[in-house]
C-alpha positions as CSV (number, residue, x, y, z in Angstrom):
1,X,-25.8,-5.8,30.4
2,X,-26.3,-2.0,29.4
3,X,-24.6,-1.4,32.8
4,X,-21.5,-3.7,31.9
5,X,-20.9,-2.4,28.1
6,X,-20.8,1.3,29.6
7,X,-18.5,0.5,32.2
8,X,-16.3,-1.1,29.7
9,X,-16.4,1.6,27.8
10,X,-15.7,3.8,30.6
11,X,-12.4,1.6,32.1
12,X,-11.2,1.5,28.2
13,X,-11.6,5.5,28.0
14,X,-10.1,5.8,31.5
15,X,-7.0,3.4,30.4
16,X,-6.5,5.2,27.2
17,X,-6.2,8.4,28.7
18,X,-3.9,7.3,31.6
19,X,-1.5,5.9,28.8
20,X,-1.4,9.1,26.8
21,X,-0.7,11.2,30.3
22,X,1.8,8.7,30.9
23,X,3.1,8.9,27.1
24,X,3.2,12.8,27.4
25,X,4.9,12.7,30.8
26,X,7.7,10.9,29.4
27,X,7.8,13.4,26.7
28,X,8.1,16.4,28.7
29,X,10.9,14.8,30.9
30,X,12.7,14.2,28.2
31,X,12.4,17.8,26.8
32,X,12.9,19.0,30.1
33,X,16.8,16.8,29.7
34,X,17.6,18.0,26.3
35,X,18.0,21.5,27.8
36,X,19.8,20.8,30.6
37,X,23.6,21.5,30.6
38,X,24.3,18.6,33.0
39,X,22.6,15.5,30.9
40,X,25.8,16.2,28.7
41,X,27.9,14.6,30.9
42,X,31.3,12.8,29.1
43,X,29.5,9.3,29.1
44,X,26.2,10.4,27.5
45,X,28.2,12.3,24.5
46,X,30.3,9.5,24.0
47,X,27.2,7.4,23.3
48,X,25.7,10.4,21.0
49,X,28.5,9.9,19.1
50,X,28.4,5.9,18.6
51,X,24.4,6.9,18.0
52,X,25.0,9.2,15.3
53,X,27.8,6.8,13.8
54,X,25.4,4.0,14.0
55,X,22.5,5.4,12.9
56,X,23.4,8.3,10.1
57,X,27.3,7.4,8.8
58,X,27.0,3.6,8.5
59,X,23.7,3.9,6.1
60,X,24.8,6.5,3.9
61,X,26.6,4.2,0.9
62,X,22.8,3.5,0.7
63,X,21.1,6.5,1.4
64,X,23.2,8.2,-1.3
65,X,22.4,5.1,-4.4
66,X,18.5,5.5,-3.0
67,X,18.7,9.5,-3.6
68,X,20.4,9.2,-6.8
69,X,17.6,6.6,-8.0
70,X,14.7,8.1,-6.5
71,X,16.0,12.1,-7.6
72,X,16.3,11.1,-11.4
73,X,13.0,8.8,-11.3
74,X,10.6,11.0,-9.8
75,X,11.9,14.2,-10.8
76,X,11.6,13.2,-14.0
77,X,8.0,12.0,-13.8
78,X,7.3,15.9,-12.4
79,X,8.4,17.2,-15.1
80,X,7.3,15.6,-17.8
81,X,3.9,15.5,-16.3
82,X,4.1,19.5,-15.5
83,X,5.3,19.9,-19.6
84,X,2.2,17.5,-19.8
85,X,-0.3,20.3,-18.3
86,X,1.6,23.3,-19.7
87,X,3.2,24.3,-16.2
88,X,7.2,24.5,-17.6
89,X,6.9,28.0,-15.4
90,X,6.4,26.5,-12.5
91,X,8.7,23.6,-12.9
92,X,11.0,24.7,-10.3
93,X,8.6,25.3,-7.5
94,X,7.3,22.2,-8.1
95,X,10.6,20.4,-8.0
96,X,11.4,22.2,-4.7
97,X,8.2,22.2,-2.5
98,X,7.9,18.2,-3.4
99,X,11.7,17.4,-3.1
100,X,12.2,19.8,-0.1
101,X,9.0,20.4,1.6
102,X,7.8,17.0,1.2
103,X,9.7,14.0,0.1
104,X,13.1,14.3,1.7
105,X,11.9,14.3,5.3
106,X,9.0,11.9,4.8
107,X,11.3,9.7,3.3
108,X,14.6,9.5,5.3
109,X,11.9,9.5,8.3
110,X,10.5,6.3,7.0
111,X,13.8,4.8,6.4
112,X,15.3,5.6,9.8
113,X,12.0,4.2,11.3
114,X,12.5,1.2,9.7
115,X,16.3,0.7,10.3
116,X,17.2,2.2,13.5
117,X,13.3,3.5,15.1
118,X,13.0,-0.9,15.1
119,X,16.5,-1.8,17.1
120,X,16.1,0.9,19.8
121,X,12.8,-0.5,20.5
122,X,13.9,-4.3,20.2
123,X,16.9,-2.8,22.2
124,X,15.1,-0.9,25.3
125,X,12.7,-4.0,25.4
126,X,15.0,-6.8,26.0
127,X,17.1,-4.6,28.6
128,X,13.9,-4.0,30.4
129,X,13.1,-7.9,30.3
130,X,16.9,-8.5,31.0
131,X,16.3,-6.5,33.9
132,X,19.1,-4.4,32.7
133,X,17.2,-1.1,33.2
134,X,16.8,-2.2,37.2
135,X,19.9,-2.7,37.4
136,X,21.2,0.5,36.0
137,X,18.6,2.0,38.4
138,X,20.3,0.3,41.4
139,X,23.6,2.4,40.1
140,X,22.3,5.3,40.3
141,X,22.7,6.1,36.6
142,X,20.3,8.1,35.0
143,X,18.6,6.4,32.2
144,X,17.3,9.6,30.5
145,X,21.1,10.6,30.4
146,X,22.7,7.5,29.8
147,X,20.2,5.4,27.1
148,X,17.6,7.6,25.8
149,X,18.3,11.2,25.4
150,X,21.3,9.9,23.2
151,X,19.5,7.8,20.7
152,X,16.7,10.9,20.5
153,X,19.1,13.5,20.1
154,X,21.1,11.4,17.4
155,X,17.5,10.7,15.7
156,X,17.3,14.2,15.5
157,X,20.3,15.1,14.1
158,X,20.6,12.1,12.2
159,X,17.0,12.7,10.1
160,X,17.7,16.2,9.8
161,X,21.2,15.8,7.8
162,X,20.0,13.2,6.2
163,X,17.3,15.1,4.5
164,X,19.6,17.9,3.6
165,X,21.9,15.7,1.9
166,X,18.3,13.0,0.2
167,X,17.8,17.0,-0.9
168,X,20.9,17.7,-2.6
169,X,21.2,14.6,-4.2
170,X,17.6,14.4,-5.8
171,X,17.8,17.9,-7.3
172,X,21.4,17.3,-8.4
173,X,20.3,13.9,-9.9
174,X,17.4,15.6,-11.6
175,X,19.3,17.3,-13.9
176,X,20.2,14.3,-15.5
177,X,16.8,13.7,-16.5
178,X,16.1,17.3,-17.5
179,X,19.0,16.8,-19.7
180,X,17.7,14.0,-21.7
181,X,14.0,15.1,-21.7
182,X,14.1,18.5,-22.0
183,X,17.8,19.4,-23.4
184,X,18.4,21.6,-20.6
185,X,21.8,22.9,-19.8
186,X,23.5,22.7,-16.3
187,X,23.2,26.7,-15.1
188,X,19.4,27.0,-16.6
189,X,18.7,24.3,-14.1
190,X,20.5,25.5,-11.5
191,X,18.8,29.2,-12.3
192,X,15.3,27.6,-12.0
193,X,15.8,25.6,-8.8
194,X,17.5,29.0,-7.2
195,X,14.3,31.5,-8.2
196,X,12.0,29.1,-6.5
197,X,13.3,28.2,-3.6
198,X,12.6,30.3,-0.7
199,X,13.8,30.8,3.3
200,X,10.3,28.9,4.0
201,X,11.2,26.0,2.1
202,X,14.1,25.5,4.4
203,X,12.1,26.2,7.8
204,X,9.9,23.3,6.7
205,X,12.7,21.5,5.9
206,X,14.2,21.9,9.3
207,X,11.2,22.1,11.3
208,X,9.8,18.6,10.2
209,X,12.8,17.0,10.2
210,X,13.0,17.8,13.9
211,X,9.8,16.7,14.6
212,X,10.1,13.1,12.8
213,X,13.5,12.8,14.4
214,X,12.0,13.7,18.0
215,X,9.2,11.2,17.3
216,X,11.4,8.3,15.6
217,X,13.5,7.8,18.5
218,X,10.8,8.7,21.5
219,X,8.2,6.2,20.6
220,X,10.3,3.6,20.3
221,X,11.9,3.6,23.4
222,X,8.7,4.4,25.0
223,X,7.4,1.2,23.7
224,X,10.4,-0.5,25.0
225,X,9.6,0.7,28.3
226,X,6.4,-1.0,28.4
227,X,7.4,-4.0,27.2
228,X,6.1,-7.4,29.6
229,X,8.1,-9.3,31.5
230,X,8.4,-12.4,29.1
231,X,10.4,-12.4,26.0
232,X,7.7,-13.1,24.0
233,X,6.5,-9.7,24.6
234,X,9.3,-7.9,23.1
235,X,7.9,-8.8,19.5
236,X,4.5,-7.6,20.6
237,X,6.3,-4.4,21.8
238,X,8.2,-3.8,18.9
239,X,5.0,-4.3,16.6
240,X,3.1,-1.9,18.7
241,X,6.0,0.7,18.8
242,X,6.2,0.6,15.1
243,X,2.7,1.2,14.5
244,X,2.2,4.1,16.3
245,X,5.5,5.5,15.1
246,X,4.0,5.1,11.5
247,X,0.8,6.9,13.0
248,X,2.7,9.4,14.2
249,X,4.8,10.3,11.4
250,X,1.9,10.5,8.5
251,X,-0.1,12.9,11.5
252,X,3.2,15.0,11.5
253,X,2.8,15.0,7.8
254,X,-0.3,16.0,7.4
255,X,-0.3,18.4,10.4
256,X,2.5,19.9,8.1
257,X,0.4,20.0,5.3
258,X,-2.5,21.7,7.0
259,X,-0.4,24.4,8.4
260,X,1.0,25.0,5.3
261,X,-2.5,25.2,3.3
262,X,-3.5,28.0,6.2
């Protein structure tokens, strides 16, 4: 009985390590293709353009509206709390840290994950179940260059650009609350933000957006590739992929906070 229990633990451990190795191998293969000039052929660039359009451009109206609402409300709450605890001299740094370093890239990654991550996971899983991926392989089409790389790069570009847009709109809409709550003029508000922002804030925004963008597309693609042969495996693949993706997003966020605290 004990021997079977130990054996089952060993089998699960080996299975987990094997899965982790395969995922890590797939990650490095995709990274290698990203830095290979021959990967950027005309067909790949065409798919990349379409992916950027569907991932980033079509979501802009909803994105702008949400950024404005979050900006006016959340920055208002931050200013109210800072005033309550006599931290008026820290308002600028608090707003910059919260908006640029944390909220903008994190919220953008969550939104793109829900919208595009699930779609890509489903798309790859369906192609896998329908044997379309095997057909592409038979025609000597590189799946990474034609299918995976455009989606990964579009995720990186989309989340990075949308995070910057989100931060700018949040900071701009935050002035509405400062005007109503503190009767602060626009020049004073801009001066506070400009004096508070540092180069490290922009670096953090850029690096987190790149990491979020890469994970947001890589994990759904890999999860879709691991879907079973039956159609009933597609929703299971999507569910598992989204769970792993959200875990990865939170791990990136926690890791970023730990690095900033050093």
